[in-house]
N, C-alpha and C positions, 0 to 999 in steps of 0.2 A: 591502532590501525582498524581494524574493522569497524569500529564504532565510529567512525570518519568517515567510511563507506557506506554504510551505512543509511548516515544522515545526510551523505550526500546524494546518495540514491532515494532517501525517501524525498529531500527536495526539489532535484533534479525531476522525480514522477510529478510530485505537486506544483512543479511549473508547465509541464505540458498538461496537466488535466485544465488548470487556469486558462493556457493560454486558449481551450475549447470552451471558456463557460459561459459564452454567449448564445452560442449554436443552440442551446439547449433541445437535444434531440433525444430519442431514446431508443431501446434495442429489445430484443426478446429476450424471457429467461433473467432481467434484470436481477441481479442477489438481494436481499433482502439483511445478507448475514452471510456465513460459513459455518457449515456443520453443527447447525442447532442455534449457534449464537447471534443476537440480531444487532443491527447497526444497535448502539445504545447501551447495549449489555452490558453490567460489568464482567471483569473479570469472574471464571471460576474456580471453581474449587482446587481441579487438576491443574492449574496453570500457575505458573513462576514466572516471578518477576527478573529478568535476564540482562536487562539497562533502564536507565531516565536519560530521555534525553533532551532537548531544550524544548520549553515552553511546555512542563509536565506533560511529557510525551513517553509513557510511560508501553516498554515491552515485553513481551510474556512470552513462555513456550508452553505448549500444555502436553503435559508426562504422557499423556494415553493416545497422543495422536498418531494417524495412520497414514503414514510418506508418501504417499502415492494418490493419482486420481486415476482410476483406470489402470493402465500400464509405464503410465508418464511417473516415474519416478522425483522427490524430494529430498534434498541432505537439511532440509532446516524449513519450517514451519512458524513464522513469524509473526503475532499478533500486536498491534498496537491499539491503547487506548488512552484516551484524551482524559487531561481531568484527574480530580481523585476522590471515589475513588476508584475513577476510569469510566469511561464509552465506548464499545468500539467504535473506532475506526478505520480500521483498515486490519488488513491481511495479507502477508506477500511468503510465494512459497516459491523459495529456491532451489532452483535446480543445474546438473552440470550436463553437460551433453548436447548434441543438435540431437540428437534422436528424441531427447524428452522434448526438445522446445517442437518439432515438427510433430510429434504426438500431442503435443498441449494446443501448437496453430490448431490442428484438427478439431480436438475436443472444443476450445474454443468457438471455433467457428459452427463447429452441432448445434453449440448450447445457443450462442449466444449471435449469431446468424453475423452478415455482414461487417465488417467494422468500421468505425469512421476515419479512422487513419491505417492505412498499411504503409509504412517503409520499409527503408533495411533491416529485417528482423523487430521487426515492433509493429505490435497492433493495438489500437485503442477503441472502448466499446464506450461511448457517454450514453449515460441513462437520466430518470429525473431524479432520483435519489443516490447512484451510486457509478462509478467507475471501474471498468476494466482495461490491466494495460499488461500487454504481455515480451519483456523482451528478452534481448540474446545477445552476447556479447562472445562475438567469432573468436577473436583473440584470446578472450580467457576461458573463452568453453564454458561461459557456465550463463546465468541466466533465471528471470523470475517472472512470476506470474500477482500480478498485483489488483486487490479488489480493495474500491475504499469506497466509506457513503460521503457525498460533497458537503453535505452541512455542516459536518463535525468535523470534516478536511478545512471549511472555511472556517471555522470558528476558529480550530487552533491558529491556520494562518494569519490569524486577525490577534490573538494571544501572542506568537509571536515576535510578530512587529511591534506591537507595545510593550512588549517586556524592552528588546533590543531604542524603543523610543527612551522609556525611563531609565535605561543606565546609558547611554548617550548624556543625556539631562544629567544626571546624575554626575557624571563627567565635567561638565562644561566649568565647575570651578578647579578641574585639574591644570586648565590650559593659561 
């Protein structure tokens, strides 16, 4: 069930990011990775693969990760790597509680400036290389801060679509 929720959350994030793809904006302090890892870097030795999703997307956790930014605490941080051995495509930091959401809202606005989209408990910053999405689900009392590299995300999305097309073509004879 968690795997399905992770995939649905990731695909929803992807759709939101690509819905703004033609805007081509930038924001201050656009991230070039996370905690020393740059976009496109392979997993480090202190990372463990926790899941493999469609399209050669591998999810990792870092054994030595500090689970906070400032006073905002996370219950998990997931690193997404595309391909093999994998290139860092994104990081999602998962949290519980509206308090953590409010702290992260302030931290992100202070670091990245004004978001291009702000909806009910959703904030989105889009840059040349990276996108940042902060979401919070009031009913579930949980949220996530996602940082993604738009170029590698685009490659991943194309690979998933190609794989779906290939599978559909393979099953044509079964009809």
